[in-house]
N, CA, C and O atoms as a Tinker XYZ file with bonds, in Angstrom:
   496  protein
     1  N     12.979000  222.309000    0.565000    73     2
     2  CA    12.788000  222.918000    1.857000    64     1     3
     3  C     11.589000  223.855000    1.788000    63     2     4     5
     4  O     11.478000  224.668000    0.871000    81     3
     5  N     10.711000  223.737000    2.746000    73     3     6
     6  CA     9.517000  224.567000    2.778000    64     5     7
     7  C      9.875000  225.990000    3.197000    63     6     8     9
     8  O     10.763000  226.200000    4.022000    81     7
     9  N      9.176000  226.958000    2.621000    73     7    10
    10  CA     9.414000  228.345000    3.007000    64     9    11
    11  C      8.677000  228.638000    4.307000    63    10    12    13
    12  O      7.679000  227.982000    4.607000    81    11
    13  N      9.145000  229.607000    5.080000    73    11    14
    14  CA     8.509000  229.888000    6.368000    64    13    15
    15  C      7.098000  230.439000    6.182000    63    14    16    17
    16  O      6.794000  231.086000    5.179000    81    15
    17  N      6.259000  230.176000    7.150000    73    15    18
    18  CA     4.884000  230.673000    7.092000    64    17    19
    19  C      4.880000  232.182000    7.316000    63    18    20    21
    20  O      5.863000  232.757000    7.782000    81    19
    21  N      3.770000  232.803000    6.981000    73    19    22
    22  CA     3.662000  234.246000    7.196000    64    21    23
    23  C      3.674000  234.573000    8.682000    63    22    24    25
    24  O      4.087000  235.667000    9.066000    81    23
    25  N      3.230000  233.652000    9.519000    73    23    26
    26  CA     3.300000  233.887000   10.968000    64    25    27
    27  C      4.761000  234.021000   11.401000    63    26    28    29
    28  O      5.086000  234.870000   12.232000    81    27
    29  N      5.621000  233.204000   10.852000    73    27    30
    30  CA     7.055000  233.278000   11.171000    64    29    31
    31  C      7.660000  234.547000   10.584000    63    30    32    33
    32  O      8.491000  235.193000   11.221000    81    31
    33  N      7.251000  234.899000    9.388000    73    31    34
    34  CA     7.777000  236.103000    8.736000    64    33    35
    35  C      7.403000  237.358000    9.521000    63    34    36    37
    36  O      8.247000  238.228000    9.739000    81    35
    37  N      6.140000  237.456000    9.949000    73    35    38
    38  CA     5.733000  238.644000   10.702000    64    37    39
    39  C      6.413000  238.680000   12.070000    63    38    40    41
    40  O      6.775000  239.753000   12.552000    81    39
    41  N      6.587000  237.531000   12.690000    73    39    42
    42  CA     7.298000  237.495000   13.976000    64    41    43
    43  C      8.736000  237.964000   13.790000    63    42    44    45
    44  O      9.259000  238.720000   14.609000    81    43
    45  N      9.371000  237.517000   12.714000    73    43    46
    46  CA    10.741000  237.944000   12.441000    64    45    47
    47  C     10.801000  239.438000   12.148000    63    46    48    49
    48  O     11.747000  240.116000   12.547000    81    47
    49  N      9.804000  239.942000   11.460000    73    47    50
    50  CA     9.785000  241.371000   11.152000    64    49    51
    51  C      9.622000  242.237000   12.386000    63    50    52    53
    52  O     10.337000  243.225000   12.551000    81    51
    53  N      8.696000  241.881000   13.249000    73    51    54
    54  CA     8.466000  242.679000   14.454000    64    53    55
    55  C      9.625000  242.575000   15.443000    63    54    56    57
    56  O     10.125000  243.590000   15.927000    81    55
    57  N     10.047000  241.362000   15.738000    73    55    58
    58  CA    11.138000  241.209000   16.710000    64    57    59
    59  C     12.482000  241.609000   16.092000    63    58    60    61
    60  O     13.310000  242.242000   16.747000    81    59
    61  N     12.686000  241.238000   14.844000    73    59    62
    62  CA    13.939000  241.586000   14.180000    64    61    63
    63  C     14.079000  243.075000   13.945000    63    62    64    65
    64  O     15.174000  243.624000   14.063000    81    63
    65  N     12.989000  243.729000   13.617000    73    63    66
    66  CA    13.024000  245.176000   13.432000    64    65    67
    67  C     13.386000  245.883000   14.727000    63    66    68    69
    68  O     14.215000  246.794000   14.740000    81    67
    69  N     12.760000  245.457000   15.814000    73    67    70
    70  CA    13.070000  246.070000   17.110000    64    69    71
    71  C     14.514000  245.773000   17.512000    63    70    72    73
    72  O     15.241000  246.671000   17.936000    81    71
    73  N     14.921000  244.521000   17.379000    73    71    74
    74  CA    16.279000  244.140000   17.771000    64    73    75
    75  C     17.328000  244.901000   16.953000    63    74    76    77
    76  O     18.347000  245.338000   17.489000    81    75
    77  N     17.071000  245.052000   15.665000    73    75    78
    78  CA    18.002000  245.785000   14.806000    64    77    79
    79  C     18.108000  247.241000   15.227000    63    78    80    81
    80  O     19.205000  247.789000   15.329000    81    79
    81  N     16.955000  247.867000   15.471000    73    79    82
    82  CA    16.964000  249.266000   15.883000    64    81    83
    83  C     17.671000  249.436000   17.226000    63    82    84    85
    84  O     18.430000  250.386000   17.417000    81    83
    85  N     17.428000  248.543000   18.123000    73    83    86
    86  CA    18.037000  248.644000   19.459000    64    85    87
    87  C     19.547000  248.387000   19.410000    63    86    88    89
    88  O     20.330000  249.113000   20.023000    81    87
    89  N     19.939000  247.357000   18.678000    73    87    90
    90  CA    21.358000  246.975000   18.621000    64    89    91
    91  C     22.197000  248.032000   17.893000    63    90    92    93
    92  O     23.305000  248.355000   18.321000    81    91
    93  N     21.664000  248.564000   16.796000    73    91    94
    94  CA    22.442000  249.512000   15.992000    64    93    95
    95  C     22.231000  250.966000   16.410000    63    94    96    97
    96  O     23.035000  251.837000   16.079000    81    95
    97  N     21.142000  251.222000   17.143000    73    95    98
    98  CA    20.811000  252.605000   17.474000    64    97    99
    99  C     20.220000  253.352000   16.288000    63    98   100   101
   100  O     20.062000  254.571000   16.340000    81    99
   101  N     19.893000  252.633000   15.224000    73    99   102
   102  CA    19.380000  253.231000   13.993000    64   101   103
   103  C     17.937000  252.768000   13.790000    63   102   104   105
   104  O     17.693000  251.656000   13.321000    81   103
   105  N     16.991000  253.628000   14.148000    73   103   106
   106  CA    15.574000  253.264000   14.044000    64   105   107
   107  C     15.156000  253.015000   12.597000    63   106   108   109
   108  O     14.316000  252.156000   12.329000    81   107
   109  N     15.737000  253.761000   11.673000    73   107   110
   110  CA    15.387000  253.587000   10.265000    64   109   111
   111  C     15.796000  252.204000    9.764000    63   110   112   113
   112  O     15.074000  251.593000    8.975000    81   111
   113  N     16.929000  251.715000   10.208000    73   111   114
   114  CA    17.360000  250.374000    9.810000    64   113   115
   115  C     16.396000  249.322000   10.362000    63   114   116   117
   116  O     16.079000  248.348000    9.680000    81   115
   117  N     15.936000  249.519000   11.585000    73   115   118
   118  CA    14.914000  248.628000   12.140000    64   117   119
   119  C     13.640000  248.676000   11.307000    63   118   120   121
   120  O     12.975000  247.660000   11.109000    81   119
   121  N     13.311000  249.872000   10.822000    73   119   122
   122  CA    12.136000  250.027000    9.964000    64   121   123
   123  C     12.281000  249.297000    8.637000    63   122   124   125
   124  O     11.304000  248.791000    8.085000    81   123
   125  N     13.500000  249.248000    8.133000    73   123   126
   126  CA    13.760000  248.506000    6.885000    64   125   127
   127  C     13.479000  247.016000    7.110000    63   126   128   129
   128  O     12.846000  246.366000    6.277000    81   127
   129  N     13.948000  246.487000    8.225000    73   127   130
   130  CA    13.703000  245.069000    8.545000    64   129   131
   131  C     12.201000  244.827000    8.684000    63   130   132   133
   132  O     11.667000  243.872000    8.120000    81   131
   133  N     11.527000  245.690000    9.431000    73   131   134
   134  CA    10.079000  245.580000    9.624000    64   133   135
   135  C      9.348000  245.645000    8.281000    63   134   136   137
   136  O      8.457000  244.840000    8.010000    81   135
   137  N      9.733000  246.608000    7.447000    73   135   138
   138  CA     9.074000  246.790000    6.154000    64   137   139
   139  C      9.318000  245.647000    5.184000    63   138   140   141
   140  O      8.406000  245.223000    4.475000    81   139
   141  N     10.543000  245.149000    5.152000    73   139   142
   142  CA    10.860000  244.040000    4.238000    64   141   143
   143  C     10.039000  242.805000    4.591000    63   142   144   145
   144  O      9.489000  242.147000    3.708000    81   143
   145  N      9.959000  242.497000    5.870000    73   143   146
   146  CA     9.148000  241.340000    6.289000    64   145   147
   147  C      7.681000  241.577000    5.953000    63   146   148   149
   148  O      6.984000  240.657000    5.526000    81   147
   149  N      7.216000  242.795000    6.144000    73   147   150
   150  CA     5.830000  243.120000    5.812000    64   149   151
   151  C      5.525000  242.947000    4.338000    63   150   152   153
   152  O      4.455000  242.457000    3.977000    81   151
   153  N      6.451000  243.344000    3.487000    73   151   154
   154  CA     6.249000  243.178000    2.038000    64   153   155
   155  C      6.201000  241.706000    1.639000    63   154   156   157
   156  O      5.368000  241.305000    0.827000    81   155
   157  N      7.096000  240.904000    2.210000    73   155   158
   158  CA     7.098000  239.467000    1.908000    64   157   159
   159  C      5.785000  238.842000    2.379000    63   158   160   161
   160  O      5.158000  238.073000    1.650000    81   159
   161  N      5.379000  239.178000    3.598000    73   159   162
   162  CA     4.131000  238.625000    4.132000    64   161   163
   163  C      2.938000  239.054000    3.279000    63   162   164   165
   164  O      2.071000  238.236000    2.970000    81   163
   165  N      2.888000  240.340000    2.894000    73   163   166
   166  CA     1.781000  240.827000    2.069000    64   165   167
   167  C      1.671000  240.044000    0.770000    63   166   168   169
   168  O      0.577000  239.641000    0.375000    81   167
   169  N      2.792000  239.829000    0.111000    73   167   170
   170  CA     2.736000  239.113000   -1.166000    64   169   171
   171  C      2.239000  237.677000   -0.970000    63   170   172   173
   172  O      1.493000  237.161000   -1.803000    81   171
   173  N      2.646000  237.037000    0.116000    73   171   174
   174  CA     2.158000  235.678000    0.396000    64   173   175
   175  C      0.679000  235.676000    0.740000    63   174   176   177
   176  O     -0.073000  234.830000    0.257000    81   175
   177  N      0.254000  236.633000    1.584000    73   175   178
   178  CA    -1.165000  236.722000    1.943000    64   177   179
   179  C     -2.015000  236.954000    0.701000    63   178   180   181
   180  O     -3.064000  236.332000    0.535000    81   179
   181  N     -1.564000  237.846000   -0.164000    73   179   182
   182  CA    -2.324000  238.154000   -1.379000    64   181   183
   183  C     -2.468000  236.906000   -2.242000    63   182   184   185
   184  O     -3.543000  236.632000   -2.775000    81   183
   185  N     -1.387000  236.160000   -2.375000    73   183   186
   186  CA    -1.410000  234.937000   -3.195000    64   185   187
   187  C     -2.300000  233.864000   -2.570000    63   186   188   189
   188  O     -3.091000  233.224000   -3.263000    81   187
   189  N     -2.167000  233.672000   -1.263000    73   187   190
   190  CA    -2.861000  232.570000   -0.595000    64   189   191
   191  C     -4.268000  232.891000   -0.121000    63   190   192   193
   192  O     -5.136000  232.018000   -0.122000    81   191
   193  N     -4.504000  234.120000    0.280000    73   191   194
   194  CA    -5.790000  234.441000    0.911000    64   193   195
   195  C     -6.570000  235.531000    0.194000    63   194   196   197
   196  O     -7.720000  235.796000    0.544000    81   195
   197  N     -5.969000  236.164000   -0.796000    73   195   198
   198  CA    -6.657000  237.213000   -1.535000    64   197   199
   199  C     -6.285000  238.604000   -1.054000    63   198   200   201
   200  O     -5.728000  238.780000    0.030000    81   199
   201  N     -6.603000  239.585000   -1.882000    73   199   202
   202  CA    -6.231000  240.972000   -1.605000    64   201   203
   203  C     -6.896000  241.502000   -0.335000    63   202   204   205
   204  O     -6.249000  242.192000    0.453000    81   203
   205  N     -8.156000  241.195000   -0.127000    73   203   206
   206  CA    -8.867000  241.701000    1.047000    64   205   207
   207  C     -8.210000  241.279000    2.356000    63   206   208   209
   208  O     -7.967000  242.105000    3.236000    81   207
   209  N     -7.928000  239.992000    2.474000    73   207   210
   210  CA    -7.265000  239.504000    3.692000    64   209   211
   211  C     -5.839000  240.028000    3.796000    63   210   212   213
   212  O     -5.353000  240.310000    4.891000    81   211
   213  N     -5.174000  240.156000    2.658000    73   211   214
   214  CA    -3.804000  240.683000    2.663000    64   213   215
   215  C     -3.791000  242.106000    3.225000    63   214   216   217
   216  O     -2.925000  242.451000    4.029000    81   215
   217  N     -4.747000  242.923000    2.803000    73   215   218
   218  CA    -4.828000  244.292000    3.315000    64   217   219
   219  C     -5.177000  244.304000    4.802000    63   218   220   221
   220  O     -4.601000  245.077000    5.567000    81   219
   221  N     -6.107000  243.461000    5.211000    73   219   222
   222  CA    -6.486000  243.359000    6.627000    64   221   223
   223  C     -5.284000  242.948000    7.481000    63   222   224   225
   224  O     -5.010000  243.559000    8.514000    81   223
   225  N     -4.581000  241.921000    7.047000    73   223   226
   226  CA    -3.446000  241.422000    7.813000    64   225   227
   227  C     -2.277000  242.409000    7.808000    63   226   228   229
   228  O     -1.544000  242.502000    8.793000    81   227
   229  N     -2.101000  243.133000    6.726000    73   227   230
   230  CA    -1.060000  244.163000    6.691000    64   229   231
   231  C     -1.405000  245.289000    7.656000    63   230   232   233
   232  O     -0.532000  245.816000    8.346000    81   231
   233  N     -2.674000  245.652000    7.699000    73   231   234
   234  CA    -3.118000  246.661000    8.665000    64   233   235
   235  C     -2.884000  246.211000   10.099000    63   234   236   237
   236  O     -2.486000  247.004000   10.952000    81   235
   237  N     -3.135000  244.936000   10.356000    73   235   238
   238  CA    -2.894000  244.394000   11.701000    64   237   239
   239  C     -1.406000  244.405000   12.030000    63   238   240   241
   240  O     -1.024000  244.693000   13.164000    81   239
   241  N     -0.571000  244.096000   11.054000    73   239   242
   242  CA     0.887000  244.093000   11.245000    64   241   243
   243  C      1.384000  245.501000   11.588000    63   242   244   245
   244  O      2.147000  245.685000   12.536000    81   243
   245  N      0.950000  246.474000   10.818000    73   243   246
   246  CA     1.344000  247.859000   11.072000    64   245   247
   247  C      0.759000  248.324000   12.409000    63   246   248   249
   248  O      1.416000  249.032000   13.172000    81   247
   249  N     -0.478000  247.916000   12.679000    73   247   250
   250  CA    -1.109000  248.260000   13.951000    64   249   251
   251  C     -0.384000  247.656000   15.142000    63   250   252   253
   252  O     -0.280000  248.287000   16.194000    81   251
   253  N      0.117000  246.439000   14.984000    73   251   254
   254  CA     0.877000  245.797000   16.057000    64   253   255
   255  C      2.149000  246.590000   16.342000    63   254   256   257
   256  O      2.509000  246.803000   17.500000    81   255
   257  N      2.822000  247.023000   15.288000    73   255   258
   258  CA     4.018000  247.855000   15.452000    64   257   259
   259  C      3.665000  249.132000   16.214000    63   258   260   261
   260  O      4.357000  249.515000   17.158000    81   259
   261  N      2.594000  249.775000   15.798000    73   259   262
   262  CA     2.174000  251.011000   16.463000    64   261   263
   263  C      1.764000  250.785000   17.907000    63   262   264   265
   264  O      2.085000  251.591000   18.780000    81   263
   265  N      1.061000  249.702000   18.161000    73   263   266
   266  CA     0.587000  249.408000   19.515000    64   265   267
   267  C      1.726000  249.069000   20.468000    63   266   268   269
   268  O      1.596000  249.242000   21.680000    81   267
   269  N      2.835000  248.590000   19.931000    73   267   270
   270  CA     3.947000  248.210000   20.809000    64   269   271
   271  C      4.537000  249.414000   21.541000    63   270   272   273
   272  O      5.083000  249.269000   22.635000    81   271
   273  N      4.432000  250.577000   20.953000    73   271   274
   274  CA     5.038000  251.765000   21.561000    64   273   275
   275  C      4.355000  252.183000   22.860000    63   274   276   277
   276  O      5.031000  252.280000   23.885000    81   275
   277  N      3.047000  252.435000   22.865000    73   275   278
   278  CA     2.420000  252.790000   24.148000    64   277   279
   279  C      2.398000  251.608000   25.127000    63   278   280   281
   280  O      2.452000  251.798000   26.343000    81   279
   281  N      2.320000  250.419000   24.595000    73   279   282
   282  CA     2.325000  249.235000   25.451000    64   281   283
   283  C      3.664000  249.082000   26.168000    63   282   284   285
   284  O      3.717000  248.563000   27.283000    81   283
   285  N      4.730000  249.526000   25.539000    73   283   286
   286  CA     6.065000  249.436000   26.146000    64   285   287
   287  C      6.151000  250.253000   27.432000    63   286   288   289
   288  O      6.905000  249.903000   28.341000    81   287
   289  N      5.391000  251.328000   27.512000    73   287   290
   290  CA     5.403000  252.157000   28.725000    64   289   291
   291  C      4.799000  251.421000   29.916000    63   290   292   293
   292  O      5.117000  251.714000   31.068000    81   291
   293  N      3.922000  250.459000   29.622000    73   291   294
   294  CA     3.271000  249.703000   30.693000    64   293   295
   295  C      3.972000  248.384000   30.991000    63   294   296   297
   296  O      4.073000  247.973000   32.147000    81   295
   297  N      4.456000  247.724000   29.943000    73   295   298
   298  CA     5.031000  246.384000   30.109000    64   297   299
   299  C      6.547000  246.339000   30.055000    63   298   300   301
   300  O      7.163000  245.469000   30.671000    81   299
   301  N      7.142000  247.243000   29.342000    73   299   302
   302  CA     8.567000  247.182000   29.034000    64   301   303
   303  C      8.710000  246.938000   27.541000    63   302   304   305
   304  O      7.788000  246.449000   26.889000    81   303
   305  N      9.871000  247.281000   27.010000    73   303   306
   306  CA    10.070000  247.239000   25.562000    64   305   307
   307  C      9.955000  245.832000   24.983000    63   306   308   309
   308  O      9.112000  245.586000   24.120000    81   307
   309  N     10.791000  244.911000   25.448000    73   307   310
   310  CA    10.764000  243.558000   24.882000    64   309   311
   311  C      9.442000  242.862000   25.158000    63   310   312   313
   312  O      8.945000  242.109000   24.321000    81   311
   313  N      8.873000  243.111000   26.328000    73   311   314
   314  CA     7.594000  242.471000   26.663000    64   313   315
   315  C      6.479000  242.934000   25.730000    63   314   316   317
   316  O      5.629000  242.140000   25.329000    81   315
   317  N      6.487000  244.227000   25.385000    73   315   318
   318  CA     5.455000  244.718000   24.466000    64   317   319
   319  C      5.662000  244.162000   23.065000    63   318   320   321
   320  O      4.696000  243.825000   22.380000    81   319
   321  N      6.911000  244.065000   22.638000    73   319   322
   322  CA     7.197000  243.486000   21.317000    64   321   323
   323  C      6.742000  242.022000   21.292000    63   322   324   325
   324  O      6.155000  241.568000   20.311000    81   323
   325  N      7.014000  241.299000   22.363000    73   323   326
   326  CA     6.586000  239.896000   22.432000    64   325   327
   327  C      5.067000  239.778000   22.395000    63   326   328   329
   328  O      4.530000  238.898000   21.722000    81   327
   329  N      4.376000  240.651000   23.107000    73   327   330
   330  CA     2.909000  240.591000   23.159000    64   329   331
   331  C      2.286000  240.865000   21.798000    63   330   332   333
   332  O      1.416000  240.120000   21.348000    81   331
   333  N      2.733000  241.942000   21.137000    73   331   334
   334  CA     2.127000  242.257000   19.837000    64   333   335
   335  C      2.544000  241.240000   18.778000    63   334   336   337
   336  O      1.779000  240.953000   17.857000    81   335
   337  N      3.748000  240.698000   18.905000    73   335   338
   338  CA     4.202000  239.675000   17.960000    64   337   339
   339  C      3.351000  238.417000   18.093000    63   338   340   341
   340  O      2.947000  237.832000   17.089000    81   339
   341  N      3.079000  238.003000   19.316000    73   339   342
   342  CA     2.245000  236.818000   19.528000    64   341   343
   343  C      0.848000  237.023000   18.944000    63   342   344   345
   344  O      0.311000  236.136000   18.280000    81   343
   345  N      0.270000  238.182000   19.192000    73   343   346
   346  CA    -1.070000  238.460000   18.678000    64   345   347
   347  C     -1.081000  238.508000   17.150000    63   346   348   349
   348  O     -1.945000  237.906000   16.512000    81   347
   349  N     -0.125000  239.222000   16.570000    73   347   350
   350  CA    -0.107000  239.363000   15.113000    64   349   351
   351  C      0.217000  238.054000   14.411000    63   350   352   353
   352  O     -0.390000  237.733000   13.389000    81   351
   353  N      1.158000  237.304000   14.940000    73   351   354
   354  CA     1.511000  236.017000   14.324000    64   353   355
   355  C      0.351000  235.040000   14.391000    63   354   356   357
   356  O      0.122000  234.272000   13.457000    81   355
   357  N     -0.379000  235.069000   15.495000    73   355   358
   358  CA    -1.559000  234.200000   15.617000    64   357   359
   359  C     -2.601000  234.561000   14.569000    63   358   360   361
   360  O     -3.174000  233.683000   13.925000    81   359
   361  N     -2.841000  235.847000   14.404000    73   359   362
   362  CA    -3.803000  236.301000   13.400000    64   361   363
   363  C     -3.355000  235.890000   12.002000    63   362   364   365
   364  O     -4.165000  235.447000   11.188000    81   363
   365  N     -2.079000  236.037000   11.734000    73   363   366
   366  CA    -1.538000  235.644000   10.430000    64   365   367
   367  C     -1.710000  234.152000   10.199000    63   366   368   369
   368  O     -2.072000  233.721000    9.104000    81   367
   369  N     -1.449000  233.374000   11.229000    73   367   370
   370  CA    -1.596000  231.921000   11.118000    64   369   371
   371  C     -3.051000  231.547000   10.828000    63   370   372   373
   372  O     -3.323000  230.680000    9.997000    81   371
   373  N     -3.974000  232.203000   11.513000    73   371   374
   374  CA    -5.394000  231.866000   11.364000    64   373   375
   375  C     -5.999000  232.345000   10.045000    63   374   376   377
   376  O     -6.816000  231.646000    9.446000    81   375
   377  N     -5.604000  233.521000    9.597000    73   375   378
   378  CA    -6.256000  234.118000    8.423000    64   377   379
   379  C     -5.378000  234.205000    7.182000    63   378   380   381
   380  O     -5.857000  234.595000    6.118000    81   379
   381  N     -4.106000  233.850000    7.299000    73   379   382
   382  CA    -3.152000  234.105000    6.225000    64   381   383
   383  C     -3.157000  233.160000    5.058000    63   382   384   385
   384  O     -2.501000  233.439000    4.055000    81   383
   385  N     -3.849000  232.075000    5.135000    73   383   386
   386  CA    -3.869000  231.137000    4.018000    64   385   387
   387  C     -5.272000  230.618000    3.765000    63   386   388   389
   388  O     -6.092000  230.547000    4.681000    81   387
   389  N     -5.536000  230.266000    2.555000    73   387   390
   390  CA    -6.844000  229.712000    2.232000    64   389   391
   391  C     -6.843000  228.215000    2.531000    63   390   392   393
   392  O     -5.789000  227.583000    2.597000    81   391
   393  N     -8.023000  227.667000    2.707000    73   391   394
   394  CA    -8.131000  226.219000    2.925000    64   393   395
   395  C     -7.556000  225.471000    1.727000    63   394   396   397
   396  O     -6.903000  224.438000    1.877000    81   395
   397  N     -7.808000  226.006000    0.544000    73   395   398
   398  CA    -7.312000  225.367000   -0.676000    64   397   399
   399  C     -5.786000  225.320000   -0.687000    63   398   400   401
   400  O     -5.193000  224.293000   -1.020000    81   399
   401  N     -5.149000  226.444000   -0.319000    73   399   402
   402  CA    -3.684000  226.467000   -0.339000    64   401   403
   403  C     -3.111000  225.556000    0.742000    63   402   404   405
   404  O     -2.089000  224.907000    0.520000    81   403
   405  N     -3.754000  225.498000    1.910000    73   403   406
   406  CA    -3.279000  224.601000    2.969000    64   405   407
   407  C     -3.429000  223.152000    2.537000    63   406   408   409
   408  O     -2.556000  222.331000    2.819000    81   407
   409  N     -4.516000  222.827000    1.861000    73   407   410
   410  CA    -4.720000  221.460000    1.374000    64   409   411
   411  C     -3.682000  221.126000    0.307000    63   410   412   413
   412  O     -3.166000  220.009000    0.262000    81   411
   413  N     -3.382000  222.091000   -0.544000    73   411   414
   414  CA    -2.381000  221.895000   -1.589000    64   413   415
   415  C     -1.006000  221.637000   -0.972000    63   414   416   417
   416  O     -0.278000  220.751000   -1.419000    81   415
   417  N     -0.659000  222.406000    0.043000    73   415   418
   418  CA     0.623000  222.225000    0.721000    64   417   419
   419  C      0.696000  220.858000    1.393000    63   418   420   421
   420  O      1.733000  220.197000    1.346000    81   419
   421  N     -0.395000  220.436000    2.015000    73   419   422
   422  CA    -0.420000  219.126000    2.665000    64   421   423
   423  C     -0.259000  218.018000    1.631000    63   422   424   425
   424  O      0.421000  217.023000    1.883000    81   423
   425  N     -0.879000  218.189000    0.475000    73   423   426
   426  CA    -0.756000  217.185000   -0.583000    64   425   427
   427  C      0.676000  217.114000   -1.096000    63   426   428   429
   428  O      1.178000  216.024000   -1.373000    81   427
   429  N      1.339000  218.257000   -1.227000    73   427   430
   430  CA     2.732000  218.262000   -1.669000    64   429   431
   431  C      3.630000  217.563000   -0.650000    63   430   432   433
   432  O      4.521000  216.799000   -1.023000    81   431
   433  N      3.395000  217.827000    0.631000    73   431   434
   434  CA     4.191000  217.163000    1.672000    64   433   435
   435  C      3.971000  215.657000    1.634000    63   434   436   437
   436  O      4.923000  214.888000    1.764000    81   435
   437  N      2.731000  215.235000    1.459000    73   435   438
   438  CA     2.420000  213.806000    1.403000    64   437   439
   439  C      3.074000  213.159000    0.183000    63   438   440   441
   440  O      3.573000  212.036000    0.258000    81   439
   441  N      3.065000  213.870000   -0.929000    73   439   442
   442  CA     3.691000  213.351000   -2.142000    64   441   443
   443  C      5.200000  213.189000   -1.957000    63   442   444   445
   444  O      5.774000  212.180000   -2.367000    81   443
   445  N      5.837000  214.178000   -1.342000    73   443   446
   446  CA     7.270000  214.085000   -1.082000    64   445   447
   447  C      7.580000  212.906000   -0.164000    63   446   448   449
   448  O      8.533000  212.160000   -0.393000    81   447
   449  N      6.775000  212.749000    0.867000    73   447   450
   450  CA     6.986000  211.647000    1.811000    64   449   451
   451  C      6.821000  210.300000    1.112000    63   450   452   453
   452  O      7.594000  209.371000    1.350000    81   451
   453  N      5.819000  210.200000    0.255000    73   451   454
   454  CA     5.596000  208.953000   -0.479000    64   453   455
   455  C      6.778000  208.639000   -1.394000    63   454   456   457
   456  O      7.187000  207.483000   -1.504000    81   455
   457  N      7.325000  209.656000   -2.047000    73   455   458
   458  CA     8.484000  209.455000   -2.908000    64   457   459
   459  C      9.690000  208.982000   -2.111000    63   458   460   461
   460  O     10.427000  208.104000   -2.561000    81   459
   461  N      9.900000  209.560000   -0.923000    73   459   462
   462  CA    11.011000  209.151000   -0.067000    64   461   463
   463  C     10.846000  207.697000    0.351000    63   462   464   465
   464  O     11.803000  206.922000    0.326000    81   463
   465  N      9.630000  207.333000    0.734000    73   463   466
   466  CA     9.376000  205.942000    1.153000    64   465   467
   467  C      9.566000  204.977000   -0.002000    63   466   468   469
   468  O     10.115000  203.889000    0.173000    81   467
   469  N      9.109000  205.378000   -1.195000    73   467   470
   470  CA     9.263000  204.517000   -2.367000    64   469   471
   471  C     10.755000  204.332000   -2.702000    63   470   472   473
   472  O     11.185000  203.235000   -3.060000    81   471
   473  N     11.522000  205.400000   -2.582000    73   471   474
   474  CA    12.953000  205.319000   -2.856000    64   473   475
   475  C     13.636000  204.398000   -1.835000    63   474   476   477
   476  O     14.496000  203.598000   -2.202000    81   475
   477  N     13.257000  204.509000   -0.562000    73   475   478
   478  CA    13.816000  203.640000    0.464000    64   477   479
   479  C     13.498000  202.189000    0.173000    63   478   480   481
   480  O     14.350000  201.309000    0.299000    81   479
   481  N     12.255000  201.954000   -0.217000    73   479   482
   482  CA    11.831000  200.580000   -0.517000    64   481   483
   483  C     12.578000  200.045000   -1.720000    63   482   484   485
   484  O     12.945000  198.870000   -1.735000    81   483
   485  N     12.814000  200.868000   -2.732000    73   483   486
   486  CA    13.530000  200.437000   -3.928000    64   485   487
   487  C     15.002000  200.146000   -3.627000    63   486   488   489
   488  O     15.598000  199.235000   -4.201000    81   487
   489  N     15.577000  200.940000   -2.713000    73   487   490
   490  CA    16.982000  200.771000   -2.345000    64   489   491
   491  C     17.200000  199.560000   -1.435000    63   490   492   493
   492  O     18.309000  199.033000   -1.349000    81   491
   493  N     16.158000  199.136000   -0.773000    73   491   494
   494  CA    16.314000  198.022000    0.202000    64   493   495
   495  C     16.381000  196.672000   -0.459000    63   494   496
   496  O     16.509000  195.656000    0.224000    81   495
């Protein structure tokens, strides 16, 4: 099973952090969710795209969290979380992996598919 992309991880961190804080009434617990997702994303970005991009994308993630607060006064709470999540996840998707790592992942998927087809053919 493939692991989720950093775009999915950051989306889960931003929306999950807000949802946790709102549901429990405990902002610190929401921060734990936000921080845990950020740490996972950072480690993936560092591995796939290098330290420079990892730091840039982490700054964008933290900035998205910060921007959601004043934006909530204009749009509403969930709407601001959705807006910053969409922007941050898009940035993560675009900059979060190297071409080499994406090519490697595609090759692994193709290899798995070929093995499945070969097994089907052998069983038939």
